KEFI-109375 format. One record per residue (C-alpha): residue number from 1; residue in one letter; x, y, z. Coordinates in steps of 0.2 Angstrom, whole numbers, plus 5000, padded with zeros to 4 digits. Layout:
BEGIN
NUM,a,X,Y,Z
...
//
This chain:
BEGIN
1,x,5141,5727,4569
2,x,5129,5741,4576
3,x,5112,5741,4577
4,x,5101,5746,4563
5,x,5098,5766,4564
6,x,5080,5771,4564
7,x,5078,5790,4560
8,x,5059,5789,4556
9,x,5046,5786,4569
10,x,5026,5785,4572
11,x,5027,5801,4582
12,x,5037,5816,4581
13,x,5048,5820,4596
14,x,5057,5832,4605
15,x,5071,5833,4618
16,x,5070,5842,4634
17,x,5088,5844,4638
18,x,5087,5848,4657
19,x,5072,5851,4668
20,x,5069,5850,4687
21,x,5060,5838,4698
22,x,5056,5845,4715
23,x,5057,5834,4730
24,x,5048,5837,4748
25,x,5063,5842,4756
26,x,5067,5856,4744
27,x,5082,5846,4733
28,x,5079,5846,4715
29,x,5083,5832,4703
30,x,5089,5835,4686
31,x,5081,5826,4672
32,x,5082,5825,4652
33,x,5068,5819,4642
34,x,5063,5814,4624
35,x,5045,5816,4621
36,x,5031,5816,4608
37,x,5028,5833,4603
38,x,5009,5831,4603
39,x,5009,5822,4621
40,x,5002,5838,4628
41,x,4986,5834,4618
42,x,4988,5815,4617
43,x,4996,5810,4633
44,x,5007,5796,4635
45,x,5015,5784,4648
46,x,5032,5790,4657
47,x,5047,5778,4656
48,x,5059,5781,4669
49,x,5079,5778,4670
50,x,5086,5783,4686
51,x,5103,5782,4689
52,x,5119,5790,4697
53,x,5130,5790,4681
54,x,5127,5808,4674
55,x,5113,5811,4661
56,x,5122,5824,4652
57,x,5140,5816,4649
58,x,5140,5799,4658
59,x,5127,5790,4648
60,x,5122,5803,4634
61,x,5129,5791,4621
62,x,5121,5778,4626
63,x,5105,5786,4630
64,x,5103,5792,4612
65,x,5102,5775,4606
66,x,5087,5771,4616
67,x,5077,5784,4624
68,x,5072,5794,4608
69,x,5068,5777,4599
70,x,5056,5773,4615
71,x,5048,5792,4613
72,x,5046,5790,4595
73,x,5034,5775,4598
74,x,5023,5785,4611
75,x,5032,5787,4628
76,x,5040,5800,4637
77,x,5057,5794,4641
78,x,5063,5801,4656
79,x,5082,5801,4662
80,x,5084,5806,4680
81,x,5100,5810,4689
82,x,5101,5803,4706
83,x,5102,5814,4721
84,x,5120,5820,4724
85,x,5127,5815,4705
86,x,5128,5823,4689
87,x,5117,5841,4689
88,x,5106,5835,4703
89,x,5107,5845,4722
90,x,5110,5834,4737
91,x,5122,5822,4744
92,x,5123,5803,4741
93,x,5131,5792,4754
94,x,5128,5774,4749
95,x,5121,5763,4735
96,x,5104,5757,4735
97,x,5100,5768,4750
98,x,5081,5771,4758
99,x,5084,5788,4752
100,x,5086,5784,4733
101,x,5069,5774,4734
102,x,5060,5788,4743
103,x,5067,5801,4730
104,x,5061,5789,4715
105,x,5044,5787,4723
106,x,5042,5805,4723
107,x,5049,5806,4705
108,x,5036,5792,4698
109,x,5022,5802,4708
110,x,5028,5818,4700
111,x,5029,5811,4682
112,x,5011,5802,4684
113,x,5003,5820,4688
114,x,5010,5828,4672
115,x,4998,5835,4659
116,x,5007,5825,4646
117,x,5007,5808,4656
118,x,4993,5796,4655
119,x,4996,5792,4672
120,x,5005,5775,4670
121,x,5023,5774,4672
122,x,5036,5760,4667
123,x,5054,5760,4674
124,x,5069,5752,4667
125,x,5088,5750,4667
126,x,5104,5739,4667
127,x,5114,5736,4682
128,x,5112,5750,4696
129,x,5096,5755,4685
130,x,5090,5737,4685
131,x,5092,5736,4703
132,x,5084,5750,4709
133,x,5070,5746,4697
134,x,5066,5730,4706
135,x,5068,5739,4723
136,x,5056,5754,4720
137,x,5044,5741,4712
138,x,5045,5731,4729
139,x,5039,5750,4737
140,x,5024,5748,4726
141,x,5022,5766,4721
142,x,5003,5766,4713
143,x,5008,5774,4696
144,x,5021,5760,4692
145,x,5014,5746,4682
146,x,5028,5737,4673
147,x,5047,5736,4674
148,x,5061,5729,4664
149,x,5077,5724,4674
150,x,5094,5720,4664
151,x,5109,5713,4672
152,x,5102,5716,4690
153,x,5100,5704,4706
154,x,5089,5699,4718
155,x,5101,5697,4733
156,x,5114,5711,4735
157,x,5124,5699,4746
158,x,5124,5683,4736
159,x,5125,5690,4718
160,x,5133,5708,4717
161,x,5151,5714,4716
162,x,5154,5713,4734
163,x,5156,5693,4740
164,x,5153,5677,4730
165,x,5150,5663,4740
166,x,5154,5674,4755
167,x,5171,5675,4748
168,x,5177,5693,4745
169,x,5178,5699,4727
170,x,5193,5711,4721
171,x,5178,5718,4711
172,x,5172,5725,4729
173,x,5188,5737,4728
174,x,5185,5739,4709
175,x,5168,5745,4710
176,x,5171,5756,4726
177,x,5187,5765,4716
178,x,5174,5767,4701
179,x,5162,5775,4711
180,x,5175,5787,4719
181,x,5179,5792,4701
182,x,5161,5794,4695
183,x,5155,5804,4709
184,x,5170,5815,4711
185,x,5165,5823,4694
186,x,5158,5840,4695
187,x,5140,5846,4689
188,x,5139,5855,4673
189,x,5141,5874,4673
190,x,5131,5875,4659
191,x,5116,5867,4667
192,x,5118,5873,4685
193,x,5126,5889,4683
194,x,5139,5898,4694
195,x,5136,5887,4709
196,x,5144,5872,4700
197,x,5159,5875,4711
198,x,5151,5876,4727
199,x,5141,5860,4723
200,x,5157,5851,4718
201,x,5166,5855,4733
202,x,5152,5851,4745
203,x,5152,5834,4736
204,x,5170,5830,4737
205,x,5170,5835,4755
206,x,5155,5821,4759
207,x,5159,5808,4747
208,x,5160,5791,4754
209,x,5173,5778,4749
210,x,5162,5764,4748
211,x,5173,5750,4751
212,x,5175,5754,4769
213,x,5157,5750,4774
214,x,5156,5736,4761
215,x,5172,5729,4771
216,x,5162,5731,4787
217,x,5148,5721,4783
218,x,5158,5703,4778
219,x,5141,5694,4782
220,x,5124,5694,4774
221,x,5116,5706,4788
222,x,5103,5719,4788
223,x,5114,5731,4777
224,x,5113,5718,4762
225,x,5094,5713,4766
226,x,5091,5730,4763
227,x,5087,5732,4743
228,x,5088,5712,4741
229,x,5071,5710,4734
230,x,5070,5691,4739
231,x,5067,5697,4756
232,x,5051,5700,4749
233,x,5046,5694,4732
234,x,5028,5694,4735
235,x,5028,5714,4737
236,x,5032,5716,4718
237,x,5016,5717,4708
238,x,5023,5727,4692
239,x,5024,5717,4678
240,x,5042,5712,4677
241,x,5053,5708,4661
242,x,5070,5700,4667
243,x,5085,5701,4656
244,x,5103,5691,4659
245,x,5119,5688,4649
246,x,5128,5671,4652
247,x,5144,5682,4652
248,x,5138,5694,4664
249,x,5140,5693,4682
250,x,5121,5693,4687
251,x,5116,5678,4678
252,x,5111,5668,4693
253,x,5097,5681,4697
254,x,5086,5677,4683
255,x,5080,5660,4688
256,x,5079,5666,4705
257,x,5068,5680,4700
258,x,5056,5670,4689
259,x,5054,5656,4702
260,x,5052,5669,4718
261,x,5041,5683,4709
262,x,5021,5682,4709
263,x,5018,5695,4697
264,x,5018,5694,4678
265,x,5036,5690,4673
266,x,5046,5684,4659
267,x,5064,5681,4657
268,x,5078,5682,4642
269,x,5095,5676,4643
270,x,5107,5679,4630
271,x,5126,5676,4627
272,x,5131,5694,4633
273,x,5142,5703,4644
274,x,5135,5718,4654
275,x,5127,5727,4641
276,x,5110,5732,4634
277,x,5106,5718,4622
278,x,5102,5728,4606
279,x,5121,5734,4606
280,x,5128,5720,4617
281,x,5143,5709,4614
282,x,5147,5695,4612
283,x,5134,5692,4597
284,x,5122,5689,4592
285,x,5112,5705,4597
286,x,5093,5705,4597
287,x,5078,5718,4593
288,x,5077,5723,4612
289,x,5070,5740,4611
290,x,5056,5731,4600
291,x,5055,5719,4615
292,x,5054,5732,4627
293,x,5041,5741,4617
294,x,5029,5725,4617
295,x,5030,5725,4636
296,x,5026,5743,4638
297,x,5012,5743,4625
298,x,5003,5728,4634
299,x,5006,5733,4653
300,x,5005,5752,4650
301,x,4995,5755,4634
302,x,4983,5740,4634
303,x,4987,5735,4617
304,x,4988,5715,4614
305,x,5005,5712,4609
306,x,5006,5693,4613
307,x,5019,5694,4627
308,x,5010,5684,4639
309,x,5011,5669,4626
310,x,5030,5669,4624
311,x,5038,5655,4635
312,x,5043,5660,4652
313,x,5062,5659,4647
314,x,5070,5663,4630
315,x,5087,5655,4632
316,x,5104,5656,4621
317,x,5113,5640,4621
318,x,5130,5644,4618
319,x,5142,5634,4608
320,x,5159,5633,4615
321,x,5173,5647,4607
322,x,5192,5645,4611
323,x,5198,5649,4626
324,x,5209,5665,4629
325,x,5200,5676,4614
326,x,5188,5689,4613
327,x,5173,5681,4606
328,x,5164,5695,4595
329,x,5151,5682,4591
330,x,5145,5666,4600
331,x,5138,5652,4589
332,x,5123,5644,4597
333,x,5103,5643,4596
334,x,5088,5649,4606
335,x,5078,5639,4615
336,x,5061,5640,4625
337,x,5060,5635,4642
338,x,5044,5634,4652
339,x,5053,5629,4667
340,x,5070,5631,4674
341,x,5080,5615,4680
342,x,5064,5605,4677
343,x,5052,5600,4664
344,x,5063,5593,4649
345,x,5080,5595,4660
346,x,5086,5580,4667
347,x,5100,5580,4683
348,x,5113,5568,4679
349,x,5122,5562,4694
350,x,5140,5557,4693
351,x,5155,5552,4705
352,x,5170,5562,4706
353,x,5182,5547,4709
354,x,5201,5545,4709
355,x,5199,5538,4690
356,x,5188,5554,4686
357,x,5170,5558,4683
358,x,5162,5541,4683
359,x,5143,5534,4684
360,x,5145,5524,4700
361,x,5153,5526,4717
362,x,5172,5521,4718
363,x,5185,5517,4733
364,x,5187,5533,4745
365,x,5202,5541,4741
366,x,5209,5557,4751
367,x,5216,5570,4738
368,x,5225,5585,4745
369,x,5228,5602,4737
370,x,5237,5618,4742
371,x,5235,5629,4728
372,x,5248,5643,4724
373,x,5242,5659,4729
374,x,5245,5664,4710
375,x,5231,5652,4704
376,x,5217,5661,4695
377,x,5228,5674,4684
378,x,5218,5666,4669
379,x,5200,5668,4677
380,x,5197,5684,4668
381,x,5187,5698,4677
382,x,5171,5694,4689
383,x,5160,5707,4678
384,x,5164,5709,4660
385,x,5159,5728,4657
386,x,5173,5738,4647
387,x,5173,5724,4635
388,x,5191,5724,4633
389,x,5201,5707,4635
390,x,5191,5703,4652
391,x,5184,5685,4647
392,x,5192,5669,4655
393,x,5208,5662,4648
394,x,5214,5645,4644
395,x,5211,5636,4661
396,x,5225,5623,4659
397,x,5237,5632,4669
398,x,5226,5637,4684
399,x,5219,5618,4683
400,x,5239,5612,4685
401,x,5236,5620,4703
402,x,5219,5610,4707
403,x,5211,5593,4711
404,x,5203,5588,4694
405,x,5192,5576,4689
406,x,5190,5572,4670
407,x,5176,5563,4661
408,x,5179,5552,4645
409,x,5176,5561,4628
410,x,5158,5562,4626
411,x,5149,5552,4611
412,x,5138,5566,4607
413,x,5133,5583,4611
414,x,5127,5587,4629
415,x,5118,5604,4631
416,x,5120,5610,4649
417,x,5106,5620,4654
418,x,5103,5625,4671
419,x,5112,5625,4688
420,x,5126,5613,4690
421,x,5131,5608,4707
422,x,5146,5598,4716
423,x,5142,5588,4733
424,x,5159,5589,4740
425,x,5166,5581,4755
426,x,5180,5589,4762
427,x,5192,5594,4778
428,x,5205,5608,4779
429,x,5220,5610,4790
430,x,5213,5630,4794
431,x,5198,5638,4802
432,x,5196,5648,4787
433,x,5197,5640,4769
434,x,5191,5647,4752
435,x,5188,5637,4736
436,x,5186,5638,4719
437,x,5175,5625,4709
438,x,5176,5626,4689
439,x,5166,5615,4678
440,x,5178,5616,4662
441,x,5177,5610,4645
442,x,5192,5600,4638
443,x,5195,5603,4620
444,x,5202,5589,4610
445,x,5217,5597,4607
446,x,5220,5600,4625
447,x,5214,5619,4627
448,x,5203,5622,4643
449,x,5187,5633,4642
450,x,5178,5638,4659
451,x,5161,5633,4657
452,x,5154,5638,4674
453,x,5160,5641,4692
454,x,5159,5646,4709
455,x,5168,5653,4724
456,x,5165,5647,4742
457,x,5171,5652,4759
458,x,5169,5636,4769
459,x,5165,5645,4785
460,x,5148,5649,4776
461,x,5143,5631,4772
462,x,5128,5633,4782
463,x,5124,5650,4782
464,x,5129,5666,4774
465,x,5124,5676,4790
466,x,5132,5665,4803
467,x,5147,5659,4797
468,x,5157,5645,4808
469,x,5174,5643,4808
470,x,5181,5626,4802
471,x,5188,5612,4813
472,x,5204,5607,4807
473,x,5204,5590,4801
474,x,5185,5588,4803
475,x,5176,5581,4789
476,x,5161,5590,4780
477,x,5150,5588,4766
478,x,5143,5603,4756
479,x,5132,5606,4741
480,x,5140,5620,4732
481,x,5128,5628,4717
482,x,5138,5633,4702
483,x,5131,5648,4691
484,x,5118,5644,4679
485,x,5123,5642,4662
486,x,5117,5637,4644
487,x,5132,5628,4636
488,x,5134,5614,4623
489,x,5148,5602,4626
490,x,5153,5595,4609
491,x,5154,5576,4605
492,x,5173,5572,4607
493,x,5177,5586,4621
494,x,5178,5582,4639
495,x,5171,5589,4655
496,x,5182,5592,4671
497,x,5180,5597,4687
498,x,5194,5608,4695
499,x,5195,5612,4713
500,x,5208,5625,4719
501,x,5210,5635,4736
502,x,5215,5651,4726
503,x,5209,5661,4713
504,x,5218,5678,4713
505,x,5215,5691,4708
506,x,5196,5689,4707
507,x,5194,5681,4724
508,x,5204,5688,4739
509,x,5215,5674,4747
510,x,5211,5667,4763
511,x,5221,5673,4779
512,x,5233,5658,4779
513,x,5239,5645,4765
514,x,5225,5631,4766
515,x,5228,5611,4763
516,x,5211,5605,4757
517,x,5207,5588,4756
518,x,5193,5582,4745
519,x,5187,5564,4746
520,x,5185,5557,4730
521,x,5173,5543,4727
522,x,5159,5548,4738
523,x,5160,5567,4731
524,x,5147,5570,4717
525,x,5143,5582,4702
526,x,5126,5584,4698
527,x,5124,5591,4679
528,x,5109,5598,4671
529,x,5106,5591,4653
530,x,5093,5597,4642
531,x,5084,5582,4635
532,x,5080,5584,4614
533,x,5062,5587,4614
534,x,5051,5578,4601
535,x,5044,5597,4598
536,x,5055,5613,4598
537,x,5047,5629,4600
538,x,5053,5642,4589
539,x,5061,5657,4598
540,x,5064,5672,4586
541,x,5069,5690,4589
542,x,5068,5706,4577
543,x,5084,5713,4570
544,x,5092,5725,4583
545,x,5088,5742,4580
546,x,5092,5761,4589
547,x,5090,5778,4588
548,x,5103,5789,4579
549,x,5119,5789,4588
550,x,5126,5805,4596
551,x,5138,5815,4584
552,x,5155,5812,4592
553,x,5173,5818,4588
554,x,5185,5805,4592
555,x,5200,5814,4598
556,x,5210,5800,4603
557,x,5203,5782,4602
558,x,5200,5771,4616
559,x,5212,5755,4620
560,x,5213,5741,4633
561,x,5228,5732,4639
562,x,5231,5718,4651
563,x,5249,5713,4655
564,x,5254,5699,4667
565,x,5272,5699,4674
566,x,5281,5687,4686
567,x,5297,5691,4695
568,x,5310,5679,4691
569,x,5318,5681,4710
570,x,5303,5681,4720
571,x,5290,5673,4709
572,x,5278,5688,4713
573,x,5264,5688,4699
574,x,5257,5705,4693
575,x,5243,5710,4682
576,x,5242,5727,4677
577,x,5226,5733,4669
578,x,5224,5749,4658
579,x,5207,5754,4651
580,x,5208,5771,4641
581,x,5193,5776,4636
582,x,5200,5788,4625
583,x,5195,5807,4622
584,x,5179,5812,4612
585,x,5169,5828,4610
586,x,5151,5827,4612
587,x,5147,5838,4598
588,x,5130,5843,4605
589,x,5136,5849,4622
590,x,5153,5856,4614
591,x,5160,5845,4629
592,x,5175,5835,4628
593,x,5179,5820,4640
594,x,5192,5810,4644
595,x,5194,5794,4657
596,x,5206,5781,4661
597,x,5206,5767,4673
598,x,5222,5757,4680
599,x,5221,5743,4691
600,x,5235,5733,4698
601,x,5235,5717,4707
602,x,5250,5708,4713
603,x,5253,5693,4725
604,x,5268,5681,4730
605,x,5265,5661,4726
606,x,5265,5657,4746
607,x,5261,5670,4756
608,x,5243,5675,4755
609,x,5246,5692,4766
610,x,5257,5698,4752
611,x,5240,5702,4740
612,x,5238,5719,4735
613,x,5227,5729,4724
614,x,5227,5746,4717
615,x,5218,5759,4707
616,x,5220,5775,4699
617,x,5206,5786,4689
618,x,5207,5800,4679
619,x,5192,5809,4674
620,x,5192,5824,4665
621,x,5179,5836,4658
622,x,5183,5853,4647
623,x,5171,5867,4638
624,x,5181,5882,4631
625,x,5189,5890,4646
626,x,5182,5878,4659
627,x,5192,5862,4663
628,x,5191,5851,4677
629,x,5199,5834,4682
630,x,5199,5822,4696
631,x,5213,5809,4701
632,x,5206,5796,4713
633,x,5216,5782,4720
634,x,5213,5767,4730
635,x,5224,5753,4739
636,x,5218,5737,4747
637,x,5231,5726,4757
638,x,5228,5715,4771
639,x,5237,5706,4787
640,x,5229,5689,4794
641,x,5218,5698,4805
642,x,5214,5716,4797
643,x,5209,5724,4780
644,x,5220,5740,4776
645,x,5212,5752,4766
646,x,5219,5769,4758
647,x,5211,5781,4746
648,x,5213,5799,4740
649,x,5204,5811,4729
650,x,5212,5826,4721
651,x,5202,5838,4711
652,x,5209,5852,4699
653,x,5201,5867,4690
654,x,5213,5869,4676
655,x,5231,5866,4682
656,x,5226,5871,4700
657,x,5223,5858,4713
658,x,5207,5865,4722
659,x,5205,5850,4734
660,x,5213,5834,4741
661,x,5207,5822,4753
662,x,5213,5804,4760
663,x,5204,5788,4768
664,x,5214,5779,4780
665,x,5206,5763,4788
666,x,5208,5747,4796
667,x,5195,5736,4797
668,x,5194,5718,4806
669,x,5194,5703,4795
670,x,5180,5692,4802
671,x,5182,5674,4795
672,x,5186,5681,4778
//
């Protein structure tokens, strides 16, 4: 169900399809804006969304739902292409670079000085736009008074697509391949004119393959601390609305931001994947544009919208859904929380014993596991973004290659709201070992849903920045925090803790097969349980609304495919993913766009160095006789001691190949 389309607004608006924002070094950034027609006489605050994803064709469809709506309620909604992307000049060499922030400071100052602006600016965005809203707010530009950050993080090492618990995510390669494809697309000749080809060639010659620097920084060093606002929470003074989704990869950052920030701040966490809440899935969607307007009106227009009276957290407690399905809607309820993990949350301590999850300690018993490297193929994708069949599947098969601890069937519903944790007492027979710890819901029929989980590189048991190899056979104890969650475990279901030494293809395997010993009886589960309050605050949102969608002609529909095959001779397991985004004509631009993403993962059951990930993206644009296409490729393999990275860009004008470039790199594995 799409949000309700609104076509009449309090103020008439106009679109400025492209204008240029000059920077001090002579570079010009391309911008698009929706603004009230009378803003020159009645100035308005400016709202900035600042991205590398191309305002003309990359986010054009998404922006149409949001920007005109905000403009119609009295704002100048400005969408700026970052340096070296879309139609903007210059070059981009990394994500979240200092240059990116410096440019944003100039953009905000420029917006604030325009005669149509009141001098007050807000900043918003999801993912990259949510990241840089926080990062720019930390730099304290005087005109920036409020931000809305969605599906973002305060800690680039701990909670981004690179590393999780110090383990290497395959999403690290997946996103590097995505950016290689995105940044390889040409500027639009209709906007930049005949210089488009020169700009394109210059970009392609200088485009980075970002997996290389990301692998060169395997621990939490200054590279990752840059842009991690947790290093200096107190620097953010702009009022901050923090928004996340339980089926998004960044939900952990919401409670951390709420705890760390000292500025005015509120949080909303729904059941959503990596999308704006007014058109997100799974449903229910909310009237998120109305929520943003309440935020902006209070902090940018001094209108008392009562946002300060809302509870600090408005949280959706999810009911379970059948594992292995794509839930179009997740049943549940909204609740109010004034504190996260405190107040009406009680942490229950249970013991992981040889007989299951118990209320008391039991006799100690050493349990051993060496999971097959094929454990994890039902894990789903780390960041659910394209909205195909990316949710985790039935965990029963992966659990069969794990140490498991199970509770009796529950006598009543249990609301798990907060951050569960495992106190794990263990030893390993190798200096580098990884674990995947899952908290699962076992249905009466035997199906197993993943409630929450965490990945952990055990060499980082003390520090993310200074890992230490394990001493084989030595006994350790570590508290492993699982992802924050709000989930109702129904009466009659069982709770299961599953621990495996592999979880491919989400987590890259350790260099060698590892035998992990878990000491049952003394290891513990700490579960945050929400008590039933005597009085429950009502949480209500308006129905989702949006502006009129873009007029699109669908030439070929989109499709998603995920196929897992097993070689009967070798046991090699292979996952092939194809996300075909279809072919559309954006009618207002007279522009045809087409894109396909392909990813392949493979591994042998007993050889961690057989792991392989390959990517291939096609990106094509066509208008009249002008046609440009890029084919970008990536591959990651390994030895016990090194990562082996290969990549390639091919660019075509019509049918003629006009550019080719390869990347080849061997990078040492440092306790990975």
